[in-house]
One Martini backbone bead per residue (centre of mass of N, CA, C, O) as a GRO file, in nm:
protein
  329
    1MET     BB    1  -0.135   3.237 -10.695
    2ARG     BB    2   0.039   2.971 -10.752
    3GLN     BB    3   0.022   2.737 -11.003
    4PHE     BB    4  -0.026   2.374 -11.012
    5LEU     BB    5   0.011   2.053 -11.109
    6THR     BB    6  -0.150   1.726 -10.986
    7SER     BB    7  -0.107   1.485 -11.223
    8ALA     BB    8   0.163   1.380 -11.157
    9ARG     BB    9   0.385   1.153 -11.244
   10PRO     BB   10   0.684   1.003 -11.216
   11CYS     BB   11   0.759   1.145 -11.508
   12CYS     BB   12   0.743   1.406 -11.396
   13ARG     BB   13   0.881   1.729 -11.465
   14GLU     BB   14   1.093   1.985 -11.321
   15PHE     BB   15   1.162   2.331 -11.401
   16ARG     BB   16   1.397   2.601 -11.365
   17LEU     BB   17   1.342   2.940 -11.508
   18GLY     BB   18   1.421   3.131 -11.301
   19CYS     BB   19   1.088   3.240 -11.214
   20THR     BB   20   1.002   2.977 -11.366
   21LEU     BB   21   0.751   2.726 -11.375
   22VAL     BB   22   0.786   2.397 -11.515
   23LEU     BB   23   0.541   2.159 -11.634
   24LEU     BB   24   0.490   1.809 -11.712
   25ALA     BB   25   0.144   1.832 -11.749
   26ALA     BB   26  -0.206   1.724 -11.685
   27GLY     BB   27  -0.557   1.826 -11.569
   28LEU     BB   28  -0.528   1.932 -11.252
   29THR     BB   29  -0.576   2.218 -11.057
   30CYS     BB   30  -0.445   2.341 -10.760
   31LEU     BB   31  -0.646   2.551 -10.515
   32ALA     BB   32  -0.576   2.643 -10.216
   33GLN     BB   33  -0.770   2.873 -10.042
   34GLU     BB   34  -0.720   2.833  -9.700
   35THR     BB   35  -0.456   2.688  -9.667
   36GLN     BB   36  -0.157   2.753  -9.439
   37ASN     BB   37  -0.160   2.478  -9.275
   38VAL     BB   38   0.017   2.166  -9.169
   39PHE     BB   39  -0.072   1.869  -8.997
   40ILE     BB   40   0.111   1.565  -8.911
   41ILE     BB   41  -0.003   1.249  -8.783
   42ASN     BB   42   0.202   0.966  -8.689
   43ILE     BB   43   0.108   0.639  -8.606
   44ASP     BB   44   0.306   0.407  -8.497
   45GLY     BB   45   0.197   0.082  -8.550
   46LEU     BB   46  -0.110   0.084  -8.649
   47ARG     BB   47  -0.348  -0.135  -8.657
   48SER     BB   48  -0.652  -0.156  -8.810
   49ASN     BB   49  -0.806  -0.335  -8.611
   50GLU     BB   50  -0.739  -0.121  -8.364
   51GLY     BB   51  -0.832   0.108  -8.527
   52PHE     BB   52  -1.060   0.208  -8.753
   53GLU     BB   53  -1.208  -0.076  -8.737
   54SER     BB   54  -1.302  -0.012  -8.429
   55GLY     BB   55  -1.368   0.271  -8.412
   56HIS     BB   56  -1.477   0.385  -8.099
   57THR     BB   57  -1.320   0.190  -7.915
   58ASN     BB   58  -1.005   0.319  -7.969
   59LEU     BB   59  -1.118   0.595  -8.150
   60PRO     BB   60  -1.328   0.817  -8.036
   61PHE     BB   61  -1.220   1.093  -8.135
   62ILE     BB   62  -1.164   1.032  -8.430
   63TRP     BB   63  -1.443   0.902  -8.496
   64ASP     BB   64  -1.658   1.109  -8.360
   65SER     BB   65  -1.513   1.407  -8.399
   66LEU     BB   66  -1.331   1.402  -8.677
   67ARG     BB   67  -1.449   1.239  -8.913
   68PRO     BB   68  -1.700   1.432  -8.983
   69LEU     BB   69  -1.487   1.673  -9.076
   70GLY     BB   70  -1.382   1.463  -9.298
   71THR     BB   71  -1.160   1.233  -9.467
   72LEU     BB   72  -1.187   0.881  -9.526
   73TYR     BB   73  -0.959   0.618  -9.588
   74THR     BB   74  -1.010   0.259  -9.626
   75GLN     BB   75  -0.770   0.219  -9.874
   76PHE     BB   76  -0.479   0.239  -9.720
   77TYR     BB   77  -0.120   0.208  -9.819
   78ASN     BB   78   0.168   0.017  -9.772
   79THR     BB   79   0.394  -0.067 -10.055
   80GLY     BB   80   0.646  -0.114  -9.898
   81VAL     BB   81   0.827  -0.092  -9.620
   82THR     BB   82   0.717  -0.220  -9.288
   83ILE     BB   83   0.903   0.016  -9.156
   84THR     BB   84   0.987   0.302  -9.014
   85ASN     BB   85   1.209   0.438  -9.189
   86SER     BB   86   1.077   0.385  -9.461
   87ALA     BB   87   0.785   0.489  -9.412
   88GLN     BB   88   0.836   0.777  -9.312
   89SER     BB   89   1.007   0.856  -9.563
   90THR     BB   90   0.785   0.810  -9.771
   91VAL     BB   91   0.585   1.022  -9.671
   92VAL     BB   92   0.789   1.283  -9.690
   93THR     BB   93   0.868   1.223 -10.015
   94GLY     BB   94   0.689   1.036 -10.223
   95THR     BB   95   0.887   0.784 -10.195
   96CYS     BB   96   1.040   0.487 -10.212
   97GLN     BB   97   1.195   0.369  -9.916
   98LEU     BB   98   1.506   0.175  -9.849
   99LEU     BB   99   1.518   0.159  -9.498
  100TYR     BB  100   1.663   0.062  -9.234
  101ASN     BB  101   1.684   0.019  -8.915
  102ASN     BB  102   1.922   0.245  -8.710
  103ALA     BB  103   1.986   0.152  -8.437
  104GLY     BB  104   2.317   0.244  -8.335
  105VAL     BB  105   2.393   0.411  -8.571
  106ILE     BB  106   2.606   0.659  -8.632
  107THR     BB  107   2.513   0.678  -8.934
  108PRO     BB  108   2.236   0.779  -9.054
  109LEU     BB  109   1.973   0.713  -9.238
  110ARG     BB  110   1.871   0.867  -9.548
  111PRO     BB  111   1.694   1.003  -9.766
  112HIS     BB  112   1.712   1.055 -10.119
  113GLN     BB  113   1.473   1.239 -10.115
  114PRO     BB  114   1.296   1.498 -10.063
  115THR     BB  115   1.130   1.664  -9.830
  116ILE     BB  116   0.876   1.865  -9.739
  117GLY     BB  117   1.060   2.056  -9.579
  118GLU     BB  118   1.256   2.119  -9.812
  119TYR     BB  119   1.064   2.216 -10.024
  120TYR     BB  120   0.933   2.444  -9.860
  121ARG     BB  121   1.187   2.610  -9.790
  122LYS     BB  122   1.304   2.650 -10.077
  123GLU     BB  123   1.048   2.792 -10.200
  124THR     BB  124   0.998   3.016  -9.956
  125GLY     BB  125   1.248   3.087  -9.745
  126LEU     BB  126   1.199   2.977  -9.479
  127PRO     BB  127   1.257   2.904  -9.180
  128SER     BB  128   1.303   2.617  -8.990
  129ASP     BB  129   1.063   2.686  -8.775
  130LYS     BB  130   0.828   2.641  -9.013
  131ALA     BB  131   0.960   2.342  -9.028
  132VAL     BB  132   0.856   2.053  -8.839
  133PHE     BB  133   1.008   1.767  -8.684
  134ILE     BB  134   0.855   1.526  -8.461
  135SER     BB  135   1.024   1.263  -8.289
  136GLY     BB  136   0.938   0.955  -8.103
  137LYS     BB  137   1.215   0.813  -8.257
  138SER     BB  138   1.542   0.871  -8.185
  139THR     BB  139   1.682   0.583  -8.283
  140ILE     BB  140   1.577   0.599  -8.594
  141TRP     BB  141   1.424   0.881  -8.686
  142ARG     BB  142   1.661   1.124  -8.676
  143TYR     BB  143   1.739   1.230  -9.000
  144PRO     BB  144   1.497   1.364  -9.209
  145VAL     BB  145   1.732   1.411  -9.449
  146SER     BB  146   1.847   1.447  -9.746
  147THR     BB  147   2.091   1.356 -10.020
  148MET     BB  148   2.006   1.570 -10.214
  149PRO     BB  149   2.109   1.772 -10.432
  150GLY     BB  150   2.002   2.100 -10.324
  151TYR     BB  151   1.936   2.011 -10.038
  152GLY     BB  152   1.914   1.918  -9.732
  153TYR     BB  153   2.049   2.095  -9.470
  154ALA     BB  154   1.993   2.380  -9.595
  155TRP     BB  155   1.656   2.277  -9.600
  156ALA     BB  156   1.591   2.190  -9.328
  157PRO     BB  157   1.414   2.104  -9.084
  158SER     BB  158   1.320   2.101  -8.784
  159ILE     BB  159   1.448   1.881  -8.520
  160VAL     BB  160   1.269   1.675  -8.285
  161LEU     BB  161   1.374   1.469  -8.024
  162ASN     BB  162   1.204   1.171  -7.884
  163SER     BB  163   1.196   0.904  -7.598
  164CYS     BB  164   0.929   0.953  -7.372
  165GLY     BB  165   0.680   0.947  -7.530
  166ASP     BB  166   0.376   1.092  -7.622
  167LEU     BB  167   0.357   1.312  -7.405
  168ALA     BB  168   0.631   1.441  -7.475
  169THR     BB  169   0.561   1.502  -7.769
  170TRP     BB  170   0.327   1.690  -7.702
  171ASP     BB  171   0.499   1.896  -7.548
  172SER     BB  172   0.675   1.969  -7.791
  173LEU     BB  173   0.448   2.077  -7.967
  174ARG     BB  174   0.354   2.304  -7.784
  175SER     BB  175   0.623   2.454  -7.776
  176VAL     BB  176   0.660   2.502  -8.079
  177THR     BB  177   0.394   2.657  -8.137
  178ALA     BB  178   0.440   2.886  -7.929
  179ARG     BB  179   0.719   2.985  -8.048
  180SER     BB  180   0.675   2.956  -8.404
  181HIS     BB  181   0.442   2.869  -8.577
  182PRO     BB  182   0.423   2.641  -8.773
  183SER     BB  183   0.312   2.548  -9.109
  184LEU     BB  184   0.489   2.277  -9.081
  185CYS     BB  185   0.387   1.965  -8.913
  186TYR     BB  186   0.561   1.672  -8.801
  187VAL     BB  187   0.431   1.378  -8.621
  188LEU     BB  188   0.574   1.120  -8.419
  189LEU     BB  189   0.407   0.849  -8.275
  190GLY     BB  190   0.578   0.575  -8.094
  191GLN     BB  191   0.421   0.399  -7.869
  192VAL     BB  192   0.255   0.182  -8.016
  193ASP     BB  193   0.495   0.025  -8.124
  194GLU     BB  194   0.634  -0.033  -7.861
  195ALA     BB  195   0.392  -0.184  -7.733
  196GLY     BB  196   0.361  -0.408  -7.944
  197HIS     BB  197   0.649  -0.545  -7.893
  198THR     BB  198   0.575  -0.653  -7.600
  199GLY     BB  199   0.274  -0.800  -7.595
  200ASP     BB  200   0.102  -0.590  -7.435
  201THR     BB  201  -0.222  -0.530  -7.446
  202SER     BB  202  -0.269  -0.290  -7.254
  203TYR     BB  203  -0.045  -0.111  -7.367
  204TYR     BB  204  -0.138  -0.103  -7.659
  205ILE     BB  205  -0.430   0.000  -7.624
  206GLY     BB  206  -0.359   0.242  -7.444
  207SER     BB  207  -0.182   0.385  -7.663
  208ILE     BB  208  -0.405   0.426  -7.869
  209ARG     BB  209  -0.592   0.598  -7.686
  210GLN     BB  210  -0.386   0.817  -7.636
  211ALA     BB  211  -0.339   0.901  -7.930
  212ASP     BB  212  -0.629   0.982  -7.980
  213SER     BB  213  -0.634   1.214  -7.767
  214LEU     BB  214  -0.394   1.376  -7.890
  215VAL     BB  215  -0.516   1.441  -8.160
  216PHE     BB  216  -0.744   1.607  -8.035
  217GLU     BB  217  -0.557   1.814  -7.901
  218VAL     BB  218  -0.446   1.926  -8.162
  219TRP     BB  219  -0.715   2.031  -8.269
  220LYS     BB  220  -0.767   2.222  -8.030
  221LEU     BB  221  -0.518   2.391  -8.069
  222ILE     BB  222  -0.591   2.495  -8.348
  223GLN     BB  223  -0.876   2.622  -8.263
  224SER     BB  224  -0.738   2.817  -8.026
  225ASP     BB  225  -0.567   2.946  -8.263
  226SER     BB  226  -0.560   3.222  -8.466
  227ALA     BB  227  -0.324   3.120  -8.660
  228TYR     BB  228  -0.498   2.839  -8.734
  229ARG     BB  229  -0.779   2.893  -8.748
  230ASP     BB  230  -0.934   2.809  -9.061
  231HIS     BB  231  -0.606   2.734  -9.186
  232THR     BB  232  -0.599   2.412  -9.108
  233ALA     BB  233  -0.456   2.102  -9.161
  234LEU     BB  234  -0.533   1.753  -9.077
  235ILE     BB  235  -0.324   1.461  -9.059
  236VAL     BB  236  -0.399   1.108  -9.021
  237THR     BB  237  -0.165   0.838  -8.968
  238SER     BB  238   0.034   0.553  -9.082
  239ASP     BB  239   0.315   0.368  -9.154
  240HIS     BB  240   0.223   0.093  -9.014
  241GLY     BB  241   0.141  -0.205  -8.911
  242ARG     BB  242   0.060  -0.546  -8.843
  243HIS     BB  243   0.035  -0.849  -8.809
  244ASP     BB  244  -0.165  -1.071  -8.883
  245ASP     BB  245  -0.296  -1.362  -8.761
  246ARG     BB  246  -0.158  -1.539  -8.998
  247HIS     BB  247   0.143  -1.373  -8.922
  248GLY     BB  248   0.155  -1.350  -8.573
  249GLY     BB  249   0.050  -1.082  -8.510
  250TRP     BB  250   0.091  -0.760  -8.335
  251LYS     BB  251   0.389  -0.763  -8.224
  252ASP     BB  252   0.469  -0.742  -8.529
  253HIS     BB  253   0.658  -0.652  -8.835
  254GLY     BB  254   0.753  -0.639  -9.214
  255CYS     BB  255   0.557  -0.738  -9.417
  256THR     BB  256   0.294  -0.812  -9.679
  257CYS     BB  257   0.061  -0.807  -9.516
  258HIS     BB  258  -0.233  -0.662  -9.447
  259GLY     BB  259  -0.164  -0.562  -9.158
  260CYS     BB  260   0.097  -0.398  -9.252
  261ARG     BB  261  -0.040  -0.220  -9.498
  262HIS     BB  262  -0.289  -0.124  -9.348
  263VAL     BB  263  -0.390   0.220  -9.316
  264LEU     BB  264  -0.436   0.526  -9.189
  265PHE     BB  265  -0.666   0.795  -9.326
  266LEU     BB  266  -0.706   1.139  -9.222
  267ALA     BB  267  -0.879   1.446  -9.325
  268LEU     BB  268  -0.876   1.800  -9.224
  269GLY     BB  269  -1.025   2.109  -9.349
  270PRO     BB  270  -1.097   2.384  -9.553
  271ASP     BB  271  -1.021   2.191  -9.833
  272ILE     BB  272  -1.195   1.956  -9.699
  273LYS     BB  273  -1.407   1.716  -9.691
  274ALA     BB  274  -1.695   1.637  -9.527
  275ASP     BB  275  -1.821   1.341  -9.451
  276ARG     BB  276  -1.605   1.138  -9.599
  277VAL     BB  277  -1.577   0.834  -9.798
  278VAL     BB  278  -1.299   0.648  -9.928
  279THR     BB  279  -1.254   0.338 -10.131
  280SER     BB  280  -1.018   0.397 -10.280
  281ARG     BB  281  -0.703   0.331 -10.368
  282ARG     BB  282  -0.424   0.426 -10.161
  283VAL     BB  283  -0.097   0.582 -10.100
  284GLN     BB  284   0.180   0.716  -9.942
  285ILE     BB  285   0.298   0.883 -10.195
  286ASP     BB  286   0.038   1.087 -10.186
  287ILE     BB  287   0.099   1.286  -9.950
  288ALA     BB  288   0.314   1.493 -10.036
  289PRO     BB  289   0.162   1.624 -10.284
  290THR     BB  290  -0.079   1.713 -10.109
  291ILE     BB  291   0.076   1.911  -9.932
  292GLY     BB  292   0.173   2.083 -10.166
  293CYS     BB  293  -0.108   2.169 -10.250
  294LEU     BB  294  -0.199   2.306  -9.980
  295LEU     BB  295   0.091   2.493  -9.973
  296ASP     BB  296   0.209   2.566 -10.255
  297PHE     BB  297   0.420   2.325 -10.344
  298GLY     BB  298   0.663   2.147 -10.485
  299THR     BB  299   0.719   1.774 -10.580
  300PRO     BB  300   0.922   1.661 -10.822
  301PHE     BB  301   1.010   1.357 -10.696
  302ALA     BB  302   0.745   1.257 -10.664
  303GLN     BB  303   0.526   0.959 -10.727
  304GLY     BB  304   0.266   1.073 -10.659
  305THR     BB  305  -0.075   1.176 -10.599
  306VAL     BB  306  -0.329   1.364 -10.549
  307LEU     BB  307  -0.602   1.375 -10.315
  308THR     BB  308  -0.879   1.474 -10.478
  309GLU     BB  309  -1.127   1.338 -10.333
  310MET     BB  310  -1.098   1.543 -10.067
  311LEU     BB  311  -1.145   1.794 -10.232
  312ARG     BB  312  -1.279   2.071 -10.285
  313SER     BB  313  -1.404   2.220 -10.562
  314HIS     BB  314  -1.252   2.501 -10.514
  315SER     BB  315  -0.958   2.335 -10.529
  316LEU     BB  316  -1.056   2.264 -10.829
  317THR     BB  317  -0.937   2.276 -11.173
  318PRO     BB  318  -0.967   2.239 -11.492
  319ASP     BB  319  -0.750   2.142 -11.759
  320PRO     BB  320  -0.797   2.206 -12.107
  321ARG     BB  321  -0.526   2.122 -12.180
  322PRO     BB  322  -0.305   1.961 -12.331
  323PRO     BB  323  -0.035   1.794 -12.321
  324ALA     BB  324   0.210   2.018 -12.183
  325LEU     BB  325   0.371   2.294 -12.141
  326THR     BB  326   0.345   2.458 -11.824
  327THR     BB  327   0.333   2.803 -11.740
  328THR     BB  328   0.443   2.970 -11.444
  329THR     BB  329   0.479   3.238 -11.172
   0.00000   0.00000   0.00000
């Protein structure tokens, strides 16, 4: 398995010289031993008050059934723009994306740096159906494919757009996994955000509880499929929260208040520690390089660092060398 360094900071640069990968970094080497697939479920617009801070009240499946199996970060933040297009794009690129929501815009705004789907496909040469983005917000996050030269549509993941609620998005996920068994699958559940904007408390809370049950269904799907079971990581997160009570309450979002910035992050899988709570502060740009670590592909333009706190010891090895050019093949 190709090794690569995971302590890269924003100034870390990656160069390709023939078949040789050269990284300017040092620290820890990530060796994901068992993970062959990664599913990311992003619950759009879930405020932490009604989310993980409520414990089993609104997230009984995530809290009671999934949390003990993995690592929960209690201080995870969106430090960029707390709206859907920016935040979702930040998660999949590992860079802060400043993109306004573009519903109704003929030419959709696209992230500037490569997404994990582009990185993965370009490095592995796999077909597009092995890296799939399923978006439950077809009017905003429509074409999450970068404008970066050398990446873009040539290496884009398959994109499935859905605007009929989270149950329809779940149906799309089941169809996609049955048809092509993608090894990288990113799912945006959009109904919680939609419900929040209505100001209807029952609809909002009900949508959170439905998303909770669907996340558990995804985990059951993974465990029931021999192609995924024992070799798949599941990451559950949120793109942004909603205004805290001092800034207008949960109906809207988009500012820098704690309610908008504080988001959920839970990960579980064969290379991830079970029953662990991490209280150190982490941010959204750390997600993309972590996925690269788990699936063994580089994310050279990402600004974040791997979430090493959640990885099992066998997945990390210290690099004894001083900062220098490290060459692997």
